[in-house]
Structures are given as structure tokens and as C-alpha cells.
C-alpha positions in Angstrom: -11.9 11.6 -25.5 -11.1 10.8 -21.6 -13.4 8.6 -20.0 -14.2 9.9 -16.3 -13.4 6.9 -13.5 -15.7 6.4 -10.6 -14.8 5.3 -7.3 -15.5 1.4 -8.1 -13.0 1.2 -10.7 -10.3 3.3 -8.3 -11.2 1.1 -5.9 -10.9 -1.6 -8.0 -7.7 -1.1 -9.8 -6.0 0.1 -6.2 -7.2 -3.0 -4.8 -5.7 -5.0 -7.3 -2.3 -3.1 -7.3 -1.6 -3.4 -3.6 -2.3 -7.0 -4.5 0.4 -7.5 -6.8 3.0 -5.1 -4.5 2.0 -7.4 -1.9 3.4 -10.9 -3.8 6.7 -9.0 -5.5 7.0 -8.0 -2.1 7.2 -11.3 -0.8 9.0 -12.9 -4.1 11.5 -10.2 -2.9 12.0 -11.1 0.9 12.1 -15.4 -0.3 15.0 -14.3 -2.6 16.9 -12.3 0.8 16.0 -14.8 2.6 17.4 -17.8 0.1 20.6 -15.6 -0.1 21.5 -15.6 -3.9 20.2 -13.6 -7.0 20.0 -10.1 -5.2 19.3 -8.7 -8.3 16.4 -10.6 -9.5 15.4 -9.5 -5.8 16.2 -6.2 -6.2 13.9 -6.3 -8.8 11.1 -7.9 -7.2 10.9 -4.9 -5.0 11.5 -2.9 -7.8 8.4 -3.9 -9.4 6.7 -3.9 -6.2 7.6 -0.3 -5.3 5.6 0.5 -9.3 2.7 -1.6 -7.9 2.4 0.8 -4.8 2.7 4.3 -7.2 0.1 3.0 -8.7 -2.3 1.6 -5.8 -1.5 4.9 -3.8 -2.4 6.8 -7.3 -5.8 5.3 -7.5 -6.6 5.8 -4.1 -5.2 9.5 -4.1 -8.1 9.6 -6.9 -10.8 8.3 -5.2 -10.5 10.3 -1.9 -10.4 12.9 -4.1 -13.8 11.7 -5.2 -15.0 11.8 -1.8 -14.3 15.6 -1.5 -16.6 16.6 -3.6 -19.3 14.8 -1.6 -20.5 16.2 1.3 -22.1 12.9 2.8 -23.8 10.2 2.6 -27.3 9.0 1.8 -27.7 8.7 5.3 -27.5 12.3 7.1 -25.0 12.0 9.9 -24.4 8.7 9.8 -20.4 7.1 10.8 -19.5 11.1 11.3 -16.4 9.9 12.9 -13.6 7.5 12.3 -14.0 4.1 13.6 -12.3 3.0 17.2 -9.4 1.2 15.0 -7.5 3.7 13.5 -4.1 3.0 11.9 -1.7 4.9 13.7 1.2 6.9 11.5 3.1 7.8 13.9 6.9 6.1 14.2 7.8 6.3 17.9 11.1 3.9 18.2 13.5 3.5 15.4 12.7 0.6 13.0 15.7 -1.9 13.3 14.3 -4.7 10.2 16.5 -6.2 7.9 15.6 -6.5 3.9 13.5 -9.4 4.5 11.2 -8.0 7.3 11.2 -5.1 5.7 9.6 -6.5 2.2 7.3 -8.7 5.0 6.0 -5.7 6.7 5.3 -4.1 3.3 3.2 -7.2 2.2 1.4 -7.3 5.4 0.6 -3.3 4.8 -0.1 -3.8 1.1 -2.8 -6.4 1.9 -4.5 -4.5 4.7 -4.6 -1.5 2.1 -6.2 -4.0 -0.5 -8.8 -5.2 2.4 -10.0 -1.2 2.8 -10.3 -0.5 -0.7 -12.5 -3.5 -1.5 -14.6 -2.7 1.5 -14.6 1.0 0.2 -15.8 0.1 -3.3 -18.8 -2.0 -1.3 -19.6 1.2 0.3 -18.9 3.4 -2.9 -21.6 1.1 -4.5 -23.8 1.7 -1.9 -23.5 5.5 -2.3 -22.6 5.5 1.7 -19.4 8.1 0.8 -18.3 9.0 4.5 -18.0 4.9 4.9 -16.4 5.0 1.8 -14.0 7.9 2.9 -13.1 6.7 6.2 -12.0 3.5 4.6 -9.8 5.1 1.9 -8.1 7.1 4.4 -7.1 3.5 6.0 -6.0 2.3 2.6 -3.9 5.1 2.1 -2.2 5.1 5.3 -1.3 1.4 5.3 0.4 2.2 1.3 2.0 4.9 2.8 3.7 2.4 5.7 4.4 -0.1 3.2 6.1 2.7 1.0 8.1 3.4 4.0 9.3 -0.3 4.4 10.0 -0.4 0.9 12.3 2.3 1.0 14.2 1.1 4.2 14.5 -2.2 2.0 15.5 -0.3 -0.9 18.3 1.9 1.6 19.5 -1.8 3.1 20.1 -2.9 -0.6 22.0 -0.3 -1.6 24.2 -0.3 1.9 25.2 -3.7 1.2 24.6 -4.4 -2.3 25.1 -1.0 -4.0 28.5 -2.0 -5.5 28.6 -5.3 -5.1 25.4 -7.0 -6.4 26.7 -10.4 -5.4 27.4 -9.2 -1.8 26.4 -11.4 1.0 24.0 -9.5 3.3 24.5 -10.1 6.9 
């Protein structure tokens, strides 16, 4: 028998996975900065990527949960998003190195974690519109983190793909 999980479970799990992803991105960035053991750095990056995907799964599950609720106990409250949305547009080429991509990904995971924790607080109070907005911000940050994760992986492949001990420029 499968137990249907509520929004609090998904927010807690997503926040935990984002926290782990940020940790592993920082570890990967540190290994690349040191300039040695790129295989271990790639392992840290892959682990971060796995946690990011799990966080996104939980975020999408809770987002689907909110789609089934048409409002909060306070009708009409916060019918539009707050004034500080996350931009999902990339207006200029991204010219970062591997360490910077991992660092930026970690920052986005930190932000996503905070939004999931806030969304969990709103969900516990049955303020589903507020929780849904926070969830959307968390998912946006998660997508940004995955973008930077992918960019770091491409750079790693370009520089170390054939020769794992190659020096990064």
C-alpha cells in the first residue's frame, strides 16, 4: 500500500535535497579550485545533480498538489505573486568557469531550500496560494541550479573528458 504524502513532507524533502545539493556543489567547486582530483570533483557534482533531481521531483509533486486547491482560507489573499519574482530569462551568454558554475548552483539551491521551508510554513497554515507562490520560486531556483550544473558538466567534459588528470584553464 502506498501512503499519499502531504505538502509538508514534500517541502521538507525538497529542502533537504536542495541543502545536500548545495553542499556537494560547494565540495565540487572546492576540488576544482584546488586543481587536483578532478574525478572526485566530478563525483561530487554528480551527487549534487542527483539531489537536485530529487528536490525537483518533490517540488513538482507539491506543485501538482496545489493545483488541486483553488485558494487559501483567506479568500482573495495574495492573488498575485509578490514583487520579487525570480527571473528565468537569460539575457546574456554565460561565461563562467567550472568553479563559478558550481558556486552559483549552490546559491540557487540555498534559495530554493529557503523557499521550500517558507512554503511548508504556509502549507501548514493552509495558506495554499502563498505556499504555491513559494513553491514556484523554489522550482525556478532549482531550474537555475540545474542549468549551472549542466554547464559545469559540459566544461568538465571539454577539459577532462578524455584525460581525467588534465589541467583546467
